[in-house]
C-alpha positions as CSV (number, residue, x, y, z in Angstrom):
1,M,-26.8,60.6,-43.4
2,N,-23.9,58.3,-44.2
3,I,-21.7,58.3,-41.1
4,I,-20.0,55.0,-41.6
5,S,-19.1,53.5,-44.8
6,L,-18.0,49.8,-44.8
7,R,-16.7,47.8,-47.7
8,L,-18.6,44.7,-47.2
9,T,-18.9,43.6,-50.8
10,G,-17.2,40.3,-51.3
11,L,-17.3,39.5,-47.6
12,V,-21.1,39.2,-47.0
13,P,-24.0,38.7,-49.4
14,G,-25.7,41.8,-50.9
15,G,-28.8,41.7,-48.7
16,A,-26.8,41.3,-45.5
17,S,-24.5,44.1,-46.6
18,R,-27.5,46.5,-47.0
19,W,-28.9,45.4,-43.6
20,L,-25.6,46.1,-41.9
21,R,-25.2,49.6,-43.6
22,T,-28.7,50.5,-42.5
23,N,-28.4,49.3,-38.9
24,L,-24.9,50.5,-38.3
25,A,-25.8,54.1,-39.3
26,D,-27.0,55.1,-35.8
27,R,-24.8,55.6,-32.8
28,R,-26.6,53.2,-30.6
29,S,-26.0,50.3,-33.0
30,R,-22.4,51.1,-33.2
31,F,-22.1,51.2,-29.4
32,L,-23.9,47.8,-29.0
33,L,-21.6,46.3,-31.7
34,A,-18.5,47.7,-29.9
35,V,-19.8,46.2,-26.6
36,L,-20.4,42.9,-28.3
37,G,-17.0,42.9,-29.8
38,F,-15.5,43.8,-26.4
39,L,-17.4,40.9,-24.7
40,I,-16.2,38.4,-27.3
41,A,-12.6,39.6,-27.0
42,A,-12.8,39.5,-23.1
43,S,-14.2,36.0,-23.0
44,G,-11.5,34.9,-25.4
45,V,-8.8,36.4,-23.2
46,I,-10.4,34.7,-20.1
47,L,-10.5,31.4,-21.9
48,I,-6.9,31.6,-23.0
49,D,-5.9,32.6,-19.5
50,S,-7.7,29.6,-17.9
51,I,-6.0,27.3,-20.5
52,D,-2.7,28.9,-19.7
53,A,-3.3,28.4,-15.9
54,G,-4.1,24.8,-16.5
55,I,-1.0,24.3,-18.5
56,R,1.1,26.0,-15.9
57,Q,-0.4,23.8,-13.1
58,T,0.2,20.6,-15.1
59,L,3.8,21.7,-15.8
60,S,4.3,22.4,-12.1
61,Q,3.0,18.9,-11.1
62,R,5.3,17.3,-13.8
63,R,8.3,19.2,-12.4
64,V,7.5,17.9,-8.8
65,Q,7.2,14.4,-10.2
66,L,10.4,14.7,-12.1
67,G,12.2,15.9,-8.9
68,R,10.9,12.9,-7.0
69,V,12.0,10.5,-9.8
70,E,15.5,12.1,-9.8
71,Q,15.7,11.8,-6.0
72,L,14.7,8.1,-6.2
73,G,17.2,7.5,-9.0
74,R,20.2,8.5,-6.9
75,V,22.5,5.5,-6.7
76,E,23.5,6.0,-3.1
77,L,19.9,6.0,-2.0
78,W,19.4,2.6,-3.6
79,H,22.6,1.3,-2.0
80,Q,21.3,2.5,1.4
81,R,17.9,0.8,0.9
82,R,19.6,-2.4,-0.2
83,T,21.8,-2.5,2.9
84,E,18.8,-1.8,5.1
85,S,16.7,-4.6,3.4
86,D,19.6,-7.0,3.6
87,L,20.0,-6.3,7.4
88,A,16.2,-6.8,7.9
89,R,16.2,-10.0,6.0
90,V,19.2,-11.4,8.0
91,Q,17.4,-10.5,11.2
92,Q,14.2,-12.1,10.2
93,E,16.0,-15.2,8.9
94,G,17.7,-15.4,12.3
95,R,14.3,-15.9,13.9
96,L,13.5,-19.1,11.9
97,W,13.8,-22.4,13.6
98,E,16.8,-24.3,12.5
99,A,18.1,-27.9,13.0
100,E,20.2,-30.4,11.1
101,T,17.1,-32.6,10.3
102,E,13.4,-32.2,10.5
103,G,13.2,-34.8,13.3
104,I,15.6,-32.8,15.4
105,A,13.7,-29.6,14.7
106,Q,10.4,-31.3,15.8
107,A,12.1,-32.7,19.0
108,N,13.5,-29.2,19.8
109,F,10.2,-27.5,19.2
110,Q,8.3,-30.1,21.4
111,S,10.9,-29.8,24.2
112,W,10.6,-26.0,24.2
113,I,6.8,-26.2,24.4
114,I,6.8,-28.7,27.3
115,E,9.4,-26.8,29.2
116,E,7.5,-23.4,28.8
117,A,4.2,-25.1,29.7
118,K,5.8,-26.5,32.9
119,R,7.2,-23.1,33.8
120,A,3.7,-21.6,33.3
121,G,2.2,-24.1,35.6
122,I,0.2,-26.0,32.9
123,G,-0.3,-29.7,33.7
124,P,0.2,-32.5,31.3
125,V,0.3,-31.3,27.7
126,D,-0.7,-33.3,24.6
127,I,1.3,-32.2,21.6
128,R,0.9,-33.3,18.0
129,L,3.6,-32.1,15.6
130,S,3.5,-31.8,11.8
131,I,5.7,-30.4,9.1
132,N,4.2,-29.0,5.9
133,P,6.1,-27.5,3.0
134,S,5.3,-23.8,2.6
135,G,5.0,-23.6,-1.2
136,G,6.1,-20.7,-3.3
137,N,9.0,-19.4,-1.2
138,T,12.6,-19.1,-2.4
139,L,14.0,-20.0,1.0
140,K,12.5,-23.5,0.9
141,L,11.0,-22.9,4.3
142,R,8.8,-25.6,6.0
143,Q,6.0,-24.9,8.3
144,L,6.4,-26.6,11.6
145,S,3.0,-26.8,13.5
146,A,2.2,-28.0,17.0
147,Q,-1.3,-28.7,18.1
148,I,-1.4,-28.3,21.9
149,H,-4.1,-29.7,24.1
150,A,-4.1,-29.1,27.9
151,R,-6.2,-28.2,30.9
152,F,-7.2,-24.5,30.9
153,E,-6.1,-22.3,33.7
154,P,-6.3,-18.6,32.9
155,A,-3.1,-17.4,34.7
156,A,-1.1,-20.4,33.4
157,L,-2.2,-19.9,29.8
158,L,-1.4,-16.2,30.1
159,K,2.2,-17.0,31.2
160,L,2.5,-19.4,28.2
161,M,1.3,-16.7,25.8
162,H,3.9,-14.3,27.3
163,A,6.7,-16.9,26.8
164,I,5.6,-17.4,23.2
165,A,5.6,-13.6,22.5
166,A,9.0,-13.2,24.2
167,H,10.8,-16.0,22.4
168,D,13.5,-14.9,20.0
169,R,12.3,-17.4,17.3
170,L,9.3,-16.6,15.1
171,L,6.2,-18.2,16.7
172,V,2.6,-17.6,15.5
173,V,-0.5,-18.6,17.4
174,E,-2.7,-19.6,14.5
175,R,-5.6,-20.7,16.5
176,L,-6.7,-20.7,20.2
177,E,-9.9,-22.3,21.4
178,V,-11.0,-22.6,25.1
179,Q,-13.7,-25.1,25.9
180,A,-15.7,-24.5,29.1
181,T,-16.7,-28.0,29.9
182,A,-16.7,-29.8,33.3
183,T,-13.0,-30.0,32.9
184,P,-12.1,-26.8,31.0
185,Y,-9.3,-27.2,28.4
186,F,-7.7,-25.3,25.6
187,E,-6.4,-26.1,22.1
188,M,-3.8,-24.1,20.5
189,L,-2.2,-24.3,17.0
190,L,1.3,-22.9,17.3
191,E,3.3,-22.5,14.2
192,T,6.9,-21.6,13.2
193,Y,9.0,-21.9,10.2
194,L,11.9,-24.3,9.7
195,R,14.8,-23.2,7.6
196,P,16.8,-25.9,5.8
197,A,20.0,-26.8,7.5
198,R,23.0,-25.0,6.1
199,G,24.5,-26.9,3.2
200,A,21.2,-28.8,2.5
C-alpha cells in the first residue's frame, strides 16, 4: 500500500529515504509528523513575536529618550536655567564677607562676634582669628576662621547660635565642644568666606 510517495532522492541518503517511506506510510506517523511540524512552526512564530516585542520596547524607550533630549536642547530652556543660576550665584556671593583688606575683614568679624556674644549674655570671650586660602576656587575666596573660647551657659549659647543662623552673611559652625569642668566652657570654630575686595 503506497499512500504517500515522496521524492527524497538527492535530499537524503538512500537508507534514510527508505526508512522515511516505510515509516510515513501509516496514518499515525503522518499525523505525528504534522504535529511536530506545527510545534516547530508555532515555536518559531512565538520566538519571532518575542524578538519583535523586545525591539518595539527598545524603540519606545529610545523615542522617550529622544524626546527628553529634544526638550533639553531647547535654547530658551537653557537661557532660563542660565538666568536662574546667575541669580543664585549673585545671591550666594552677596552672603560672603567683604572688606577692603584682610585686616579690616578680621576686625569686622571679631567685632560682630563680640557684639553678638554680649547680646546673648556670654561673658568675656577669647577669640583667635586666622585667614587661610581656600585652594581650587575661581573666586579667590579666603577662609576666615574664628576660634571662640568662653564660659558655657546653655541659654546664652543658644542665643548666640540663633544669631549665627539668622545672620545675612554665610557663617558655618565647623566645630563646637562643651567641657563640663568645675567652670564649664565651650569652644567653637566659626568660619566664613572672605571675598576679595572689588578691583583687587
